[in-house]
C-alpha positions in Angstrom: 27.0 -11.1 -19.2 23.4 -12.2 -20.2 20.8 -9.6 -19.3 18.2 -12.3 -18.9 20.3 -14.0 -16.3 20.6 -10.8 -14.3 16.8 -10.3 -14.5 16.2 -13.9 -13.4 18.5 -13.5 -10.4 16.7 -10.3 -9.5 13.3 -12.2 -9.5 14.7 -15.0 -7.3 16.0 -12.4 -4.8 12.6 -10.7 -4.6 10.3 -13.7 -4.8 12.3 -16.1 -2.7 11.8 -19.4 -4.5 12.2 -21.1 -7.8 8.6 -22.0 -7.8 7.5 -18.4 -7.3 9.8 -17.2 -10.1 8.4 -19.9 -12.4 4.8 -18.9 -11.7 5.6 -15.2 -12.2 7.5 -15.7 -15.4 5.3 -18.3 -16.9 7.9 -21.0 -17.0 8.3 -24.4 -15.3 10.5 -24.7 -12.2 12.8 -27.1 -14.2 13.3 -24.4 -16.8 14.1 -21.8 -14.2 16.6 -24.2 -12.6 18.2 -24.9 -15.9 18.6 -21.1 -16.6 20.2 -20.7 -13.1 22.7 -23.5 -13.9 23.5 -21.8 -17.2 24.0 -18.4 -15.4 26.3 -20.1 -12.9 28.3 -21.6 -15.8 28.7 -18.3 -17.5 29.6 -16.5 -14.2 32.2 -19.1 -13.3 31.1 -19.4 -9.7 28.2 -20.4 -7.5 25.2 -18.0 -7.7 22.8 -20.1 -5.7 23.1 -22.7 -2.9 20.8 -25.1 -1.1 18.5 -23.8 1.5 16.4 -26.5 3.0 14.3 -27.9 0.2 14.9 -24.8 -1.9 17.6 -22.4 -3.1 19.0 -19.1 -2.0 21.4 -16.7 -3.6 25.0 -16.6 -2.6 26.8 -13.3 -2.1 27.8 -13.4 -5.8 24.2 -14.1 -6.7 23.0 -11.2 -4.6 25.5 -8.9 -6.2 24.3 -9.8 -9.7 20.6 -9.6 -8.5 21.2 -6.0 -7.5 22.7 -5.4 -10.9 19.5 -6.9 -12.3 17.5 -4.1 -10.6 19.7 -1.5 -12.2 19.5 -3.1 -15.7 15.7 -3.4 -15.5 15.5 0.2 -14.4 17.7 1.3 -17.3 15.7 -0.7 -19.8 12.4 0.6 -18.5 13.8 4.2 -18.7 14.7 3.7 -22.4 11.4 2.1 -23.2 9.5 4.8 -21.4 11.4 7.6 -23.3 10.7 5.8 -26.6 7.0 5.3 -25.8 6.6 8.9 -24.7 8.3 10.0 -28.0 6.2 7.7 -30.1 2.8 7.4 -28.4 2.5 9.7 -25.4 1.6 8.4 -21.9 -0.9 5.7 -23.0 -0.8 2.1 -22.1 -1.9 -0.2 -19.3 -1.1 0.3 -15.6 -1.7 -2.5 -13.1 -2.6 -1.2 -9.6 -3.1 -3.0 -6.3 -4.8 -0.6 -3.9 -6.0 -0.5 -0.3 -9.8 -0.2 -0.8 -10.3 2.8 1.6 -7.5 4.7 -0.3 -8.6 3.7 -3.7 -12.1 5.0 -3.0 -11.0 8.6 -2.7 -8.2 8.4 -5.3 -9.2 6.3 -8.2 -12.5 7.7 -9.5 -10.9 11.0 -10.5 -7.7 9.2 -11.7 -9.6 6.8 -13.8 -11.5 9.6 -15.6 -8.3 11.6 -16.3 -6.4 8.4 -17.3 -9.0 7.6 -20.0 -8.6 11.0 -21.6 -5.0 10.2 -22.5 -5.4 6.5 -23.4 -4.3 5.1 -20.1 -6.0 1.8 -19.0 -6.0 1.1 -15.3 -6.3 -2.5 -14.1 -7.2 -2.3 -10.4 -7.1 -5.0 -7.8 -8.3 -4.2 -4.2 -6.1 -5.6 -1.5 -6.7 -5.0 2.2 -3.6 -6.5 3.8 -1.3 -5.8 6.8 1.0 -2.9 6.3 4.1 -5.1 5.9 2.5 -7.0 3.1 1.9 -4.2 0.6 5.5 -4.2 -0.6 5.3 -7.8 -1.8 2.4 -6.8 -4.1 4.8 -4.6 -6.2 6.3 -7.8 -7.7 3.1 -8.3 -9.7 1.8 -4.7 -10.1 3.0 -1.5 -11.6 1.8 0.5 -8.6 0.7 -0.5 -5.1 -1.2 2.0 -3.0 -0.7 1.2 0.7 -0.7 3.0 4.0 1.3 3.5 7.2 0.8 5.4 10.4 4.5 5.5 11.2 5.6 7.6 8.2 5.3 7.9 4.4 7.1 4.6 3.7 5.2 1.4 4.7 7.2 -1.2 6.6 9.1 -3.6 4.3 9.1 -1.3 1.3 12.9 -0.6 1.3 14.2 -0.9 -2.3 10.9 0.3 -3.8 10.2 3.8 -5.1 7.8 5.4 -2.5 5.6 8.4 -3.6 3.6 9.9 -0.6 0.1 10.9 -1.8 -1.9 12.0 1.3 -1.8 12.3 5.0 -5.3 11.4 6.1 -6.7 12.0 9.6 -8.1 9.0 11.4 -11.1 10.0 13.5 -13.1 8.3 16.2 -16.4 7.0 14.7 -19.5 6.8 16.9 -23.2 6.7 16.6 -24.9 10.1 16.2 -26.9 9.4 19.4 -23.8 8.5 21.5 -23.3 10.8 24.5 -19.7 11.6 23.3 -21.1 12.9 19.9 -22.0 16.1 21.7 -18.2 16.9 21.9 -16.5 18.7 19.0 -13.3 16.7 19.6 -12.3 13.8 21.9 -9.4 13.3 24.2 -7.9 10.1 25.6 -9.8 10.5 28.9 -13.1 10.6 27.0 -12.6 7.3 25.2 -10.5 5.1 27.4 -13.5 3.6 29.2 -15.5 2.9 26.1 -16.0 -0.3 24.2 -14.2 -0.5 20.8 -14.2 -2.2 17.5 -10.6 -2.7 16.4 -8.7 -4.1 13.4 -6.5 -7.2 13.2 -3.0 -7.0 14.6 -0.6 -5.6 12.0 -3.1 -3.2 10.4 -2.2 0.4 10.8 -5.4 1.6 12.5 -4.5 -0.6 15.5 -1.6 1.7 16.2 -4.1 4.5 17.2 -5.7 2.2 19.8 -2.2 1.3 21.1 -1.3 5.0 21.4 -4.5 5.5 23.4 -3.6 2.6 25.7 0.0 3.9 26.1 -1.2 7.4 27.0 -3.9 6.2 29.4 -1.8 3.5 31.0 -4.6 0.9 30.8 -5.8 -1.5 28.1 -8.9 -0.7 26.0 -11.9 -3.0 25.8 -11.6 -4.1 22.2 -14.5 -6.6 21.8 -14.4 -7.1 18.0 -11.7 -7.0 15.3 -12.8 -6.6 11.7 -11.2 -5.2 8.5 -14.1 -3.9 6.4 -14.8 -0.2 7.0 -18.4 -0.5 5.8 -19.1 -3.3 8.3 -17.5 -1.2 11.1 -19.8 1.7 10.1 -22.8 -0.5 10.3 -21.8 -1.9 13.7 -21.0 1.5 15.1 -24.2 3.2 13.9 -26.4 0.7 15.8 -24.5 0.5 19.1 -22.4 2.4 21.7 -19.2 1.0 20.2 -16.4 3.3 19.1 -14.0 2.7 16.2 -11.2 4.4 14.2 -12.1 5.3 10.7 -10.6 7.4 7.9 -11.9 10.9 7.4 -11.9 11.1 3.6 -14.3 8.2 2.8 -16.4 7.6 5.9 -20.0 8.8 5.2 -21.3 10.8 8.1 -24.9 11.4 9.2 -26.3 14.9 8.6 -27.2 16.9 11.8 -30.2 15.4 13.5 -30.1 12.1 11.6 -29.1 8.6 12.7 -25.9 7.1 11.5 -22.2 7.6 12.1 -20.4 10.8 13.1 -16.6 11.4 13.2 -14.8 13.3 15.9 -11.1 14.1 15.8 -8.9 12.6 18.5 -6.4 14.9 20.2 -3.6 14.0 22.5 -2.2 11.1 20.4 -1.1 10.7 16.8 -4.1 9.8 14.7 -3.4 9.9 11.0 -2.1 7.7 8.2 0.1 8.2 5.2 -1.2 6.9 1.9 1.7 6.1 -0.4 2.2 4.6 -3.9 4.9 2.0 -4.2 6.7 0.7 -7.3 9.7 -1.3 -8.4 12.4 1.1 -9.6 12.1 -0.1 -13.2 8.4 0.1 -13.4 8.5 3.6 -11.9 10.4 4.7 -15.0 7.5 3.8 -17.4 5.8 6.9 -18.9 2.4 5.4 -18.2 3.3 4.8 -14.5 4.8 8.3 -14.1 1.7 9.9 -15.6 -0.6 7.8 -13.4 1.5 9.0 -10.3 0.9 12.6 -11.4 -2.8 11.9 -11.6 -2.8 10.3 -8.2 -0.9 13.2 -6.6 -3.4 15.7 -8.1 -6.4 13.7 -6.9 -4.9 13.3 -3.4 -4.2 17.0 -3.2 -7.8 17.9 -4.1 -9.3 15.5 -1.5 -6.8 16.7 1.2 -7.7 20.3 0.5 -11.5 19.6 0.8 -11.0 17.9 4.2 -8.4 20.4 5.5 -5.9 17.6 5.9 -2.2 18.3 6.7 0.4 17.9 3.9 2.3 14.6 3.5 
């Protein structure tokens, strides 16, 4: 059985189309189709079947695609052991990261990585929770988040490494009447005007929990993704928002700007998690980077008195 055929079927299972596989593997769609036909000929049965204008794997194809995952993991494990034996943990690690998580994790990780010859190639991606898993197809590590638990939605089949459990606080202007309170309850915030995030983004779950607890809808008048923009809008208004504790700059006592107040009575935190394909998680460079990420996350969590993952 040809290993390359198994790996090709694995790519088709994860990417969903011949065109996507061709782009990812730097081949033409016709070359991919030709290899699929060759794989079917060697297997002696149909591995793909028509699906609209594209192709999908048959049950036999899916079985071999799962085998492709196992083969890729085994090959990566051997390569990792060899690299560790020969060179140590150096190399290049491609990371796609949620910006608000990358901000508190990657500065320390990048410094430590450089000391052992690791090169980090970082791409910032602020996407809906269910879209982080797809980024693992083209990156060694994906740093995403979820409010439901340590594993973001849609990441089944990936190796998930919880890094931090970050409180999500209510952000408000320093001059807002509610800023006088040390912590806020649902009854304090239910009648306020809010800035939210687009549907499908984890912070929206906190607002939904407030609505569920109060039994009435909140007044969400704006929905934006960028935390820096939210800070600017909050600091100059009576609007409230949900922002992460670790990276939101707060105004010193007596100064204008944004302050954070913990919200009690509803679940208000997020899990920050690193995701990787099983084969890529075996690479020595990736394993070392994960160790650095865990160390950085533990230090930041300790400074902010955050709960464990």
